[in-house]
C-alpha positions as CSV (number, residue, x, y, z in Angstrom):
1,M,-0.2,0.2,0.1
2,L,3.0,2.7,0.9
3,K,4.8,1.6,-2.1
4,Q,1.6,2.1,-4.1
5,K,1.2,5.9,-2.7
6,V,4.9,6.4,-3.5
7,Q,3.9,4.8,-7.4
8,N,1.0,7.3,-7.8
9,L,3.1,10.6,-6.8
10,I,5.5,9.4,-9.5
11,D,2.6,9.1,-11.9
12,E,1.6,12.6,-11.1
13,M,5.1,14.1,-11.6
14,T,6.6,16.0,-15.2
15,L,9.3,15.0,-16.2
16,D,11.0,18.0,-14.8
17,E,9.7,17.2,-11.4
18,K,11.1,13.7,-11.4
19,I,14.4,15.0,-12.3
20,G,14.6,17.8,-10.1
21,Q,14.4,15.2,-7.0
22,L,17.6,14.1,-8.1
23,L,19.4,17.1,-7.5
24,Q,20.7,18.5,-4.2
25,L,21.8,21.6,-3.4
26,A,23.7,23.3,-0.6
27,T,21.5,25.3,2.0
28,P,21.7,29.1,0.5
29,F,20.3,28.3,-2.5
30,F,16.9,27.9,-0.7
31,K,14.5,30.2,0.4
32,G,14.4,30.1,4.5
33,S,18.0,30.0,4.3
34,S,20.1,32.4,6.5
35,D,22.7,32.6,3.9
36,Q,20.3,33.1,0.9
37,G,21.4,36.4,0.1
38,F,25.2,35.1,-0.7
39,I,24.1,33.0,-3.4
40,T,23.0,34.6,-5.5
41,G,26.6,34.5,-7.8
42,P,26.8,30.5,-7.7
43,M,23.3,30.1,-9.0
44,Q,23.9,32.3,-11.8
45,E,27.0,30.2,-12.6
46,M,25.4,26.7,-11.9
47,G,22.3,28.0,-14.0
48,I,20.1,27.5,-11.1
49,T,16.9,28.9,-11.3
50,D,13.6,29.1,-9.3
51,D,11.9,26.9,-10.7
52,V,15.4,24.2,-10.6
53,V,14.9,25.0,-6.9
54,R,11.6,24.9,-6.6
55,N,11.7,20.9,-7.5
56,T,14.9,19.9,-5.9
57,G,14.8,16.7,-3.9
58,S,17.1,17.4,-1.3
59,V,19.2,20.2,1.2
60,L,23.0,19.7,2.0
61,G,24.0,21.4,4.8
62,G,21.0,22.2,6.8
63,S,21.1,23.1,10.5
64,G,19.3,24.5,13.6
65,A,15.3,23.5,13.8
66,K,14.3,27.1,12.5
67,E,16.4,27.3,9.4
68,T,15.2,24.3,8.5
69,R,11.5,24.2,9.2
70,N,11.6,27.8,7.5
71,I,13.2,25.8,5.0
72,Q,10.6,23.3,4.4
73,E,7.7,25.2,5.1
74,T,8.9,27.9,2.2
75,H,9.6,25.0,-0.3
76,L,6.2,22.8,0.7
77,K,4.6,26.1,-0.3
78,E,5.8,26.1,-3.5
79,N,6.4,22.7,-4.6
80,R,3.5,21.9,-6.9
81,L,3.0,18.6,-5.3
82,G,3.9,19.2,-1.8
83,I,6.8,16.6,-1.8
84,P,9.0,17.4,0.7
85,L,13.0,18.1,0.9
86,L,15.4,15.9,2.5
87,M,17.8,17.8,4.7
88,M,21.4,16.0,4.9
89,A,24.6,17.3,6.6
90,D,27.9,15.5,7.7
91,I,27.5,14.4,10.7
92,V,30.4,12.6,11.1
93,H,31.7,12.3,15.0
94,G,28.9,14.6,16.5
95,F,26.6,17.5,16.1
96,K,27.3,20.1,18.7
97,T,28.7,17.2,21.5
98,I,31.3,16.1,19.5
99,F,33.2,12.7,19.9
100,P,36.4,11.6,19.3
101,V,37.4,11.2,15.7
102,P,36.7,7.7,14.2
103,L,40.2,7.1,13.8
104,A,40.5,7.8,17.7
105,I,37.2,5.9,18.4
106,G,38.7,2.9,16.6
107,C,41.1,3.0,19.2
108,S,38.5,2.6,21.9
109,W,37.3,-1.2,20.3
110,D,34.0,-0.4,22.5
111,M,30.8,-0.8,20.3
112,E,28.2,0.2,23.0
113,L,30.2,3.1,23.2
114,A,30.6,3.8,19.3
115,E,27.1,3.6,18.9
116,K,26.3,5.5,22.0
117,S,27.7,8.7,20.3
118,A,26.2,8.0,17.2
119,E,23.1,7.6,19.2
120,I,23.8,11.2,20.4
121,A,24.8,12.8,16.7
122,A,21.7,11.8,15.8
123,K,19.3,13.3,18.6
124,E,21.0,16.5,18.6
125,A,21.7,16.8,15.0
126,S,17.6,15.5,14.0
127,V,16.2,17.7,17.0
128,S,17.8,20.5,14.7
129,G,15.8,19.2,11.5
130,V,18.7,17.1,9.9
131,H,17.6,13.6,8.8
132,V,20.0,12.2,6.9
133,T,23.9,11.8,7.8
134,F,27.0,11.2,5.6
135,A,28.1,8.7,7.8
136,P,29.7,6.3,8.6
137,M,32.7,6.5,6.8
138,V,34.1,2.8,6.5
139,D,37.1,3.0,4.1
140,L,39.7,0.6,5.4
141,V,42.9,2.8,5.9
142,R,46.8,1.9,5.9
143,D,48.2,5.2,4.5
144,P,48.6,7.9,7.1
145,R,49.9,10.6,4.4
146,W,46.2,10.4,3.1
147,G,44.5,13.2,5.2
148,R,40.7,11.4,5.5
149,V,42.1,8.6,7.9
150,M,40.9,10.6,10.6
151,E,37.4,9.5,9.7
152,S,38.0,5.8,9.3
153,T,38.3,3.2,12.4
154,G,41.4,1.6,11.1
155,E,43.4,-1.0,8.9
156,D,41.1,-4.2,9.8
157,P,38.2,-5.1,7.9
158,Y,37.2,-7.0,10.5
159,L,37.5,-4.2,13.5
160,N,36.2,-1.5,10.2
161,S,33.0,-3.9,10.1
162,E,32.1,-4.1,13.8
163,F,32.3,-0.6,13.9
164,A,29.9,0.2,10.9
165,R,27.0,-2.1,12.7
166,A,27.6,0.0,15.5
167,F,27.9,3.4,14.2
168,V,24.8,2.2,11.4
169,R,23.1,0.7,14.9
170,G,23.1,4.2,16.7
171,F,22.1,6.3,14.1
172,Q,18.9,4.6,13.0
173,G,17.9,2.9,15.7
174,S,15.5,0.2,15.1
175,D,12.5,2.2,14.0
176,L,13.2,5.0,11.6
177,T,9.9,5.8,10.9
178,N,8.8,6.4,14.9
179,D,11.7,7.2,16.1
180,K,12.3,10.9,15.4
181,D,15.2,10.8,17.5
182,R,17.5,8.8,14.7
183,V,18.0,9.7,11.3
184,A,19.4,7.8,8.2
185,A,22.8,6.8,8.0
186,C,25.1,7.0,4.5
187,V,27.9,4.7,4.6
188,K,31.1,6.2,2.2
189,H,32.7,6.0,-0.4
190,F,32.0,3.3,-2.4
191,A,34.0,2.0,-2.8
192,A,38.4,1.7,-1.9
193,Y,38.4,5.4,-1.3
194,G,41.2,4.8,1.7
195,A,43.9,3.2,-1.0
196,P,44.6,6.4,-3.0
197,E,47.7,6.4,-5.1
198,G,50.7,8.0,-2.6
199,G,47.9,8.7,-0.1
200,R,46.8,11.8,-1.9
201,D,43.3,12.6,-1.9
202,Y,40.9,12.0,-4.5
203,N,43.7,10.0,-6.5
204,T,43.7,7.3,-8.6
205,V,42.7,3.8,-6.8
206,N,44.0,0.5,-8.2
207,M,43.8,-2.8,-7.3
208,S,42.8,-6.3,-7.7
209,E,39.0,-7.7,-7.6
210,R,39.8,-9.6,-4.4
211,Q,42.4,-7.1,-3.1
212,L,39.1,-5.4,-2.8
213,R,36.6,-8.0,-1.8
214,E,38.9,-9.0,0.9
215,S,39.8,-6.1,3.1
216,Y,38.0,-3.1,1.1
217,L,34.6,-4.3,0.8
218,P,33.4,-5.9,4.0
219,A,32.9,-3.0,6.0
220,Y,31.0,-1.9,3.7
221,K,28.4,-4.5,3.5
222,A,28.5,-4.7,7.5
223,A,26.6,-1.5,7.3
224,L,24.4,-2.6,4.4
225,D,23.5,-6.0,6.2
226,E,22.5,-3.5,9.6
227,G,20.2,-2.4,7.2
228,C,22.1,1.4,6.1
229,E,19.5,3.5,4.0
230,M,22.1,5.0,1.7
231,V,25.2,4.8,0.1
232,M,28.0,7.7,-0.9
233,T,30.1,7.2,-4.2
234,A,33.8,7.8,-3.6
235,F,36.1,10.2,-6.1
236,N,38.4,8.3,-7.2
237,T,38.5,5.1,-10.0
238,V,37.9,1.5,-9.1
239,D,39.7,-0.7,-12.0
240,G,40.0,2.4,-14.2
241,I,36.5,4.0,-13.9
242,P,35.5,6.4,-11.3
243,A,32.5,5.0,-8.7
244,T,30.3,7.3,-9.9
245,A,30.3,6.3,-13.2
246,N,31.0,2.4,-12.4
247,K,27.7,0.2,-13.1
248,K,29.4,-3.0,-12.4
249,L,30.5,-1.3,-9.0
250,M,26.7,0.2,-8.5
251,R,24.3,-2.0,-10.7
252,D,26.1,-5.5,-10.9
253,L,27.6,-5.7,-7.2
254,L,25.4,-3.1,-4.9
255,R,22.2,-3.5,-6.2
256,D,22.3,-6.7,-7.5
257,E,24.8,-9.1,-5.9
258,W,24.3,-7.4,-3.0
259,G,20.6,-6.6,-3.0
260,F,21.0,-3.0,-2.1
261,E,17.4,-1.1,-2.7
262,G,17.9,2.2,-1.4
263,V,19.6,5.7,-2.4
264,I,22.8,6.0,-3.9
265,I,24.2,10.0,-4.2
266,S,27.2,11.0,-5.3
267,D,30.0,12.9,-3.3
268,W,30.2,16.7,-4.2
269,G,30.5,17.6,-7.8
270,A,31.7,14.0,-8.2
271,V,29.4,13.7,-11.6
272,K,30.7,16.5,-13.6
273,E,34.3,15.0,-12.6
274,Q,33.9,12.5,-14.8
275,L,35.1,15.2,-17.3
276,P,38.5,15.6,-15.7
277,H,38.6,12.1,-15.3
278,G,39.0,11.7,-18.4
279,V,35.7,9.2,-19.2
280,A,33.1,11.5,-20.0
281,E,33.5,14.0,-23.2
282,D,30.7,16.6,-21.6
283,E,28.3,16.7,-18.9
284,A,25.4,15.2,-21.1
285,E,27.6,11.8,-21.0
286,A,28.5,12.2,-17.3
287,A,25.1,12.3,-16.7
288,Y,23.8,9.4,-18.7
289,K,26.8,7.1,-17.2
290,A,25.9,8.2,-13.5
291,L,22.6,7.8,-13.9
292,Q,23.1,4.3,-16.0
293,A,25.4,3.2,-13.2
294,G,22.4,3.7,-10.6
295,V,23.4,6.8,-8.9
296,D,20.0,8.5,-7.7
297,I,21.4,12.0,-6.2
298,E,23.9,14.4,-8.1
299,M,25.1,16.1,-4.9
300,M,26.2,19.8,-5.9
301,T,26.6,19.7,-9.9
302,T,24.1,20.2,-12.5
303,C,24.6,17.4,-15.3
304,Y,21.0,15.8,-14.6
305,I,19.6,18.5,-14.6
306,D,20.5,20.2,-17.6
307,H,20.5,16.8,-19.3
308,I,18.8,14.4,-18.7
309,K,15.8,15.3,-19.7
310,E,16.9,15.8,-23.7
311,L,18.4,12.3,-23.1
312,V,15.4,10.8,-21.8
313,E,13.3,12.7,-25.1
314,S,16.0,11.8,-27.6
315,G,15.4,8.0,-26.6
316,A,18.8,8.1,-25.5
317,L,18.1,7.1,-21.8
318,A,15.6,5.5,-20.5
319,E,12.8,7.2,-18.5
320,S,12.1,4.0,-16.2
321,L,15.8,4.5,-15.5
322,V,14.8,8.3,-13.6
323,D,11.4,6.3,-12.3
324,E,13.8,3.9,-9.9
325,S,15.4,6.7,-9.1
326,V,12.9,8.7,-7.8
327,E,10.7,6.0,-6.2
328,R,14.0,5.2,-4.0
329,I,14.1,8.5,-3.0
330,L,10.9,9.1,-2.2
331,S,10.3,5.7,-0.5
332,L,13.1,7.0,1.8
333,K,11.2,10.0,2.6
334,Q,8.2,8.2,3.4
335,K,10.0,5.7,5.5
336,L,11.5,8.8,7.6
337,G,7.5,10.1,8.0
338,L,8.3,13.3,5.9
339,F,4.8,13.3,4.4
340,E,3.3,12.8,7.6
341,N,5.0,15.7,9.2
342,P,7.9,17.2,6.7
343,Y,9.5,18.6,9.9
344,R,10.4,15.5,11.7
345,G,12.2,16.1,15.0
346,A,13.1,19.6,14.2
347,D,12.0,21.6,17.8
348,E,13.7,24.7,18.6
349,K,12.6,24.3,22.6
350,R,13.7,20.8,22.8
351,A,17.1,21.4,20.6
352,A,18.1,23.3,23.6
353,E,17.6,21.0,26.5
354,V,19.0,18.2,23.9
355,I,22.6,19.5,22.9
356,L,24.9,19.8,24.7
357,C,23.6,18.5,27.7
358,E,25.2,16.6,30.9
359,E,24.6,13.2,29.6
360,H,25.5,13.8,26.3
361,R,28.9,15.7,27.4
362,Q,29.6,12.9,30.3
363,T,29.4,10.2,27.2
364,A,31.9,12.1,25.2
365,R,34.1,12.7,28.1
366,E,34.6,8.7,28.9
367,L,34.6,7.8,25.2
368,A,37.3,10.3,25.1
369,A,39.6,8.8,27.6
370,K,38.8,5.0,25.8
371,S,40.4,6.2,22.5
372,C,43.4,7.6,24.0
373,V,46.1,5.4,23.7
374,L,49.3,5.5,26.2
375,L,52.1,4.4,23.8
376,K,55.6,5.2,26.6
377,N,55.7,5.5,30.1
378,E,58.8,5.2,31.5
379,N,57.5,5.7,35.8
380,V,56.1,9.5,35.1
381,L,52.4,9.1,34.6
382,P,50.0,8.7,36.5
383,L,50.9,12.3,37.7
384,K,50.3,13.4,40.9
385,P,47.4,16.4,42.5
386,E,50.8,17.9,44.9
387,Q,52.8,18.1,41.8
388,K,54.1,21.2,40.2
389,I,53.3,21.2,36.1
390,A,54.8,22.9,33.3
391,L,51.6,22.4,30.4
392,I,53.4,24.4,27.5
393,G,52.6,23.6,24.0
394,S,50.4,25.1,21.5
395,F,47.3,22.9,22.2
396,A,47.6,24.0,26.2
397,Q,45.0,26.2,26.6
398,S,43.2,25.6,22.6
399,G,39.9,24.6,21.7
400,D,40.9,23.3,18.6
401,L,40.5,19.8,19.8
402,M,37.6,18.4,18.0
403,G,39.6,17.8,14.4
404,P,37.5,17.7,11.3
405,W,33.9,16.9,10.3
406,S,33.0,19.0,13.5
407,W,31.5,22.2,11.8
408,Q,28.8,22.3,14.6
409,G,30.9,22.5,17.5
410,A,32.5,25.7,18.8
411,H,35.8,25.7,20.8
412,E,33.9,28.0,23.2
413,D,32.5,24.7,24.3
414,V,35.8,22.6,23.9
415,V,37.1,21.3,27.6
416,K,40.9,22.6,27.4
417,V,43.9,21.0,28.2
418,D,45.0,23.5,30.8
419,T,41.1,23.6,32.3
420,G,40.8,19.7,32.8
421,L,44.6,19.6,34.3
422,R,43.6,22.5,36.8
423,T,40.7,20.6,38.0
424,K,43.1,17.8,39.2
425,L,46.2,19.9,41.3
426,A,45.3,20.1,45.0
427,D,45.8,23.8,44.0
428,P,45.1,25.4,40.5
429,S,48.2,27.4,41.0
430,L,50.6,24.7,40.8
431,L,49.8,24.5,37.2
432,S,52.0,26.5,34.8
433,V,51.2,27.2,31.2
434,A,53.3,28.3,27.9
435,V,53.0,28.0,24.5
436,G,56.2,27.1,23.2
437,S,55.4,27.5,20.1
438,D,52.7,27.8,17.2
439,V,51.9,25.0,15.2
440,E,53.7,25.5,12.2
441,T,55.8,28.7,13.9
442,V,57.7,29.8,16.8
443,T,60.4,32.6,18.3
444,T,62.8,33.0,20.7
445,E,61.1,34.5,22.8
446,Q,58.1,31.8,23.2
447,L,61.0,29.1,23.3
448,K,62.2,31.7,26.6
449,E,59.6,31.4,27.7
450,A,58.5,27.7,27.8
451,V,62.0,27.1,29.3
452,D,61.7,29.6,32.0
453,T,58.2,27.7,32.8
454,A,59.3,24.3,32.7
455,K,62.4,25.1,35.3
456,D,60.4,25.4,38.1
457,A,58.2,22.8,37.5
458,D,58.2,19.1,38.8
459,V,57.0,17.6,35.8
460,V,56.3,18.9,32.0
461,V,53.4,18.0,30.0
462,L,53.9,18.8,26.1
463,A,50.3,20.0,24.3
464,L,51.5,19.2,20.7
465,G,50.7,18.5,17.2
466,E,49.0,18.8,14.0
467,A,46.3,21.8,14.0
468,S,42.7,20.3,12.4
469,F,43.2,21.9,9.1
470,M,46.6,19.7,8.6
471,S,44.1,16.7,8.8
472,G,40.7,15.4,6.8
473,E,39.5,16.5,3.6
474,A,42.6,17.9,1.4
475,G,44.7,17.5,4.5
476,C,47.4,15.1,2.6
477,R,50.9,15.3,3.9
478,A,53.9,13.7,2.6
479,D,55.9,14.4,5.9
480,I,54.0,13.2,8.6
481,R,56.4,14.5,11.4
482,L,55.3,17.0,13.9
483,P,56.2,20.0,12.4
484,E,59.6,21.5,13.1
485,P,59.0,24.4,15.2
486,Q,57.2,21.4,18.1
487,L,60.1,19.1,17.6
488,Q,62.5,22.0,18.5
489,L,60.7,22.9,21.6
490,I,60.9,19.6,22.7
491,Q,64.8,19.5,22.3
492,E,65.0,22.6,24.7
493,I,62.6,21.2,27.1
494,K,64.9,17.7,27.0
495,K,68.0,20.1,28.3
496,L,66.1,20.7,31.6
497,G,65.9,16.7,32.6
498,K,62.6,17.2,33.4
499,P,60.2,14.4,33.8
500,T,58.6,15.1,29.9
501,V,55.2,13.6,29.0
502,A,53.5,14.0,25.6
503,V,50.5,14.5,24.9
504,L,49.4,14.5,20.8
505,F,46.3,15.8,19.2
506,N,46.7,14.6,15.2
507,G,44.3,13.2,12.6
508,R,46.9,10.6,11.4
509,P,49.3,8.0,12.7
510,L,52.5,10.1,12.9
511,D,56.3,9.4,12.4
512,L,57.2,10.2,16.0
513,H,60.7,10.4,15.7
514,G,61.8,13.8,17.5
515,V,59.1,12.7,20.1
516,V,59.0,9.4,21.7
517,E,62.6,9.5,22.3
518,H,63.3,12.7,23.8
519,V,60.4,12.3,26.7
520,D,59.6,9.6,29.3
521,A,55.3,9.3,28.2
522,V,53.7,9.7,25.4
523,L,49.6,10.1,25.2
524,E,48.5,9.5,22.0
525,A,45.3,12.0,22.1
526,W,43.6,12.5,18.5
527,Y,41.3,15.0,18.3
528,P,39.0,13.7,21.6
529,G,36.5,16.0,21.2
530,T,34.6,18.5,23.0
531,E,35.5,16.7,26.3
532,G,38.6,16.2,25.5
533,G,41.0,18.0,28.1
534,A,38.9,16.5,30.8
535,A,39.6,13.2,29.6
536,I,43.0,13.8,29.4
537,A,43.3,15.0,32.8
538,D,41.3,12.1,33.8
539,L,43.8,9.7,32.2
540,L,47.3,11.7,33.2
541,F,46.3,11.9,36.8
542,G,45.3,7.8,36.6
543,D,41.3,8.8,37.9
544,V,41.1,6.5,34.5
545,N,43.6,3.5,33.3
546,P,44.4,4.0,29.9
547,T,42.6,1.4,27.8
548,G,43.1,2.3,23.7
549,R,44.6,0.4,21.5
550,L,45.7,1.4,18.1
551,S,43.2,0.8,15.3
552,M,46.0,1.7,12.6
553,S,49.7,1.2,12.8
554,M,52.4,3.7,13.9
555,P,55.3,4.1,10.9
556,F,58.5,4.0,11.9
557,S,59.0,6.2,8.9
558,V,57.2,7.7,6.2
559,G,59.0,5.6,3.7
560,Q,56.9,2.3,4.9
561,V,54.0,3.4,4.2
562,P,51.5,2.3,3.7
563,V,52.1,-0.4,6.5
564,Y,49.9,-2.5,8.3
565,Y,49.9,-5.4,10.3
566,N,48.0,-8.2,7.5
567,H,50.4,-7.5,5.1
568,F,51.8,-10.6,3.0
569,N,55.0,-12.5,3.7
570,T,56.8,-12.3,0.4
571,G,58.7,-15.2,-1.2
572,R,61.8,-13.8,0.9
573,P,60.9,-12.7,4.1
574,Q,63.0,-11.2,6.7
575,P,63.2,-13.8,9.4
576,T,63.9,-11.5,12.3
577,P,63.7,-7.7,12.6
578,D,68.1,-7.3,12.9
579,N,68.5,-9.4,10.1
580,K,70.0,-7.4,7.6
581,E,71.0,-10.0,5.0
582,R,70.7,-9.0,1.3
583,Y,68.4,-10.2,-0.9
584,L,65.3,-10.3,1.5
585,S,62.6,-8.1,1.3
586,H,63.5,-5.9,4.2
587,Y,65.1,-1.8,4.4
588,L,68.4,-1.3,5.0
589,D,67.8,1.7,6.8
590,I,64.9,1.5,9.2
591,P,62.5,-1.9,10.5
592,N,60.1,-3.4,8.1
593,E,58.0,-3.1,11.5
594,P,56.0,-0.2,12.7
595,L,57.3,1.4,15.4
596,F,54.2,1.0,17.4
597,P,51.7,-2.3,15.8
598,F,47.9,-2.5,15.0
599,G,46.4,-3.3,18.6
600,F,49.2,-1.6,20.7
601,G,48.3,0.3,23.9
602,L,50.3,0.6,27.6
603,S,48.2,0.4,30.4
604,Y,49.0,1.6,34.1
605,T,49.3,-2.5,35.2
606,E,51.0,-5.6,33.4
607,F,49.1,-8.0,32.3
608,K,51.1,-11.4,32.3
609,Y,50.0,-14.2,29.6
610,E,50.2,-17.7,30.2
611,D,48.8,-20.9,29.1
612,V,47.8,-20.4,25.4
613,K,46.4,-23.8,24.3
614,L,43.4,-24.8,21.6
615,S,41.3,-27.7,22.7
616,G,42.2,-29.9,19.9
617,D,44.7,-30.1,16.9
618,T,41.9,-30.6,14.5
619,L,39.0,-28.6,13.3
620,T,35.8,-30.2,11.2
621,E,33.8,-27.8,8.7
622,D,30.9,-28.3,11.4
623,G,32.7,-28.5,14.4
624,K,34.9,-25.8,17.0
625,L,37.9,-25.4,18.2
626,I,38.3,-23.4,21.7
627,A,41.3,-20.9,22.2
628,S,42.1,-19.9,25.4
629,V,44.6,-18.2,27.1
630,T,45.1,-17.8,31.2
631,V,45.5,-13.4,32.0
632,T,46.8,-12.5,35.2
633,N,47.0,-8.9,36.4
634,T,49.9,-8.8,37.8
635,G,50.6,-5.2,38.4
636,D,49.5,-2.8,41.5
637,R,46.2,-1.7,40.1
638,A,42.7,-2.8,38.6
639,G,42.7,-2.4,34.6
640,E,41.1,-3.3,31.8
641,E,43.1,-5.5,29.1
642,L,42.1,-6.3,25.7
643,V,43.0,-10.0,24.4
644,Q,43.2,-10.3,20.9
645,L,42.9,-13.7,19.0
646,Y,44.9,-13.5,15.0
647,I,44.6,-16.8,12.3
648,R,46.6,-17.2,9.6
649,D,46.1,-19.6,7.2
650,I,49.6,-21.3,6.3
651,A,48.8,-22.2,2.7
652,G,45.8,-21.2,0.4
653,E,45.3,-21.0,-2.9
654,V,45.9,-17.6,-2.9
655,V,48.4,-15.7,-1.0
656,R,47.0,-14.8,2.4
657,P,47.9,-12.6,4.9
658,V,50.6,-13.1,8.0
659,K,48.0,-12.5,10.2
660,E,44.0,-11.7,10.7
661,L,42.1,-10.3,13.4
662,K,39.6,-12.9,14.1
663,G,38.1,-11.9,18.0
664,Y,39.2,-9.6,20.6
665,K,37.5,-9.5,24.5
666,K,38.0,-7.3,27.2
667,I,38.7,-8.2,30.6
668,E,39.0,-6.1,33.4
669,L,41.1,-7.3,36.6
670,E,41.8,-6.7,40.2
671,P,45.6,-6.8,41.0
672,G,46.9,-10.4,41.7
673,V,43.5,-11.8,40.1
674,S,43.7,-14.1,36.7
675,E,40.8,-14.8,34.3
676,T,41.1,-17.4,31.4
677,V,39.9,-16.0,28.3
678,T,38.2,-17.7,25.3
679,F,37.4,-17.5,21.7
680,E,35.7,-20.1,19.5
681,I,37.3,-20.9,16.0
682,K,34.9,-22.4,13.4
683,E,35.1,-22.8,9.7
684,E,33.5,-19.8,8.5
685,M,36.6,-18.0,10.2
686,L,38.8,-19.0,7.7
687,R,37.1,-18.2,4.3
688,Y,38.4,-16.2,1.5
689,H,38.0,-15.0,-1.7
690,H,39.8,-17.7,-4.6
691,E,41.2,-16.8,-7.5
692,N,38.0,-17.4,-9.0
693,L,36.5,-15.2,-6.6
694,E,34.6,-17.9,-4.5
695,F,34.6,-17.4,-0.9
696,K,35.6,-20.4,0.7
697,S,37.4,-22.6,3.3
698,D,40.7,-24.7,2.0
699,A,41.8,-27.5,4.4
700,G,45.1,-27.6,5.7
701,R,47.4,-26.0,8.3
702,F,46.7,-23.1,10.4
703,N,48.2,-21.0,13.4
704,A,46.0,-19.6,16.0
705,F,47.7,-16.2,17.5
706,I,46.6,-14.8,21.0
707,G,48.0,-11.7,22.7
708,K,47.8,-7.9,23.4
709,N,48.8,-7.1,20.3
710,S,49.4,-7.6,16.5
711,Q,53.2,-8.4,17.3
712,D,53.2,-9.7,20.7
713,V,51.5,-12.7,20.4
714,V,51.4,-16.6,21.2
715,S,50.9,-19.3,18.1
716,V,49.7,-22.7,18.3
717,P,48.8,-24.7,15.2
718,F,46.0,-27.1,13.8
719,K,44.7,-28.2,10.9
720,L,41.4,-28.0,9.5
721,V,40.0,-31.9,7.7
722,K,37.0,-31.7,4.9
């Protein structure tokens, strides 16, 4: 019955009205927008008329209950059939309450908190008038030069898939129609956007279909299996064809093989970008190829508006293709209940009560603390409330702790590092602060002030990192060390011989040479969000024991990248890290291994792993093996440990990785307490894509690995029999 209502509406629509549903324009194009007066020039340049806006189907960037209601109200008066607009926006890691960037959330390995963060983001966005978020971004990432690694949860297909599901559950809930506190999710960027050559944004992606299916597709599929309503195309090529024009990717794989029936939207301008890519001679061809590929909505270019009508009227393009896209778009509007209530959750009064409320802040604080990773600690942490602390660095009093894609977040709402530390001290006057250097510049006066401030302190805390503009979209860097002025600051402080802690704010794994060898402790805080300063203080003073574990390897040098734990072995592997024999697959001047591996992170206590074993040495197709390990807290305080399970297929039909994450469990132990942790190993965990892309397992030998990170593991062998 509901489908029939949509079909009846389509039957009433003119071709122009149908094509209008396939266009997305930014907020200022619409009457009722607070920025409407600034868009005249761009409207003229794009050939956007009032008639086009009147028929447009969706809005990009709408926020704030008052503005979104004004835009919708005006539009409904002017649209002939009263078809409501879809309000879409990038709500990536929070709306007003900003959570850590997704790469940091990945380091929490905490699906419940990840889901909760998306639920809160959805609530704040929905009450502000947003219907769809362009999230989660689940692109697998292996190259930290790429600025958008901060939007991903890391380098592992299994872990990324778990987070994809959690985020979709959080955004959409279980009843998107009736739960007005939720928003529709749009998984992105389909596909393999996280693998650009040279780590350069928008660049070419070139890989085998097996690699695509093994590593890069699982997280998108996981999001769709969880019910994600939309998919956004990637900017890059896939097998030589831009994703937005890639019929094999969108029609054959996404729609036919996976059965996806939701809406596909291009990324900003990607339909028109077929021209510089070199697969379309003009905008008409670009429109033709994108619609044929299955792209329902064109974002912020006008190839569809300008050319689909002529393509249909000439017979080059079937109107049924247009109708299919319109049906999907209208069905989503119906699922969101917009025909009955076009304003959905938008409510100014409720927004004032919900946004940045104490509950949301507390969740942000908890997730920020769980996302930070302690990389080094030589008996300097935790700090003591009676210590004199010198806080030095460009992030000491900065509100720039939210990172990219926090466009609704405000610096004045951020808990700064100095504010957080003062709340922990016996006397706030025990904290002294100096800038030390700016992010990318330093003066003699700044260095002198920093040294003078540090001289009287018991311990120095350096707040260092990348400004948020140095990461995110188009924030690619070839040199991924801290900027030289900050390295110079570290050198000056080191000369004092004071116990020194480095707290790092950044959106990518960095080359930490110039940092890690000159300080006593390193806390990787990423961009921790609105409650960043409070969470960091909780960790530095030991009120919270660090539990974060890296979800992306920290490179020893940029010359290694891409560097990731689940690599192939090669025919001439290096037998040990210190082996420098020639004619092996290794560097002459640096190790093969990253500085800090996937899964790594320290605690304020120690855990001992013993008695790693399997319940048997043979696995059958319908059976299971139990892998177990006894973990003991050998330290003097309670702590949480992340026990990780990896498996290696010794010999496959095609080369298999040296190890693959297959499971993990968190345990909390009091001092001196032991616990036996178990994992089930089943045949389906051993499947992979064969030469013909068939997904199955092989009989033969395997190794199971259990440990505290991807390198520090104990292996036990088993075999699969069929």
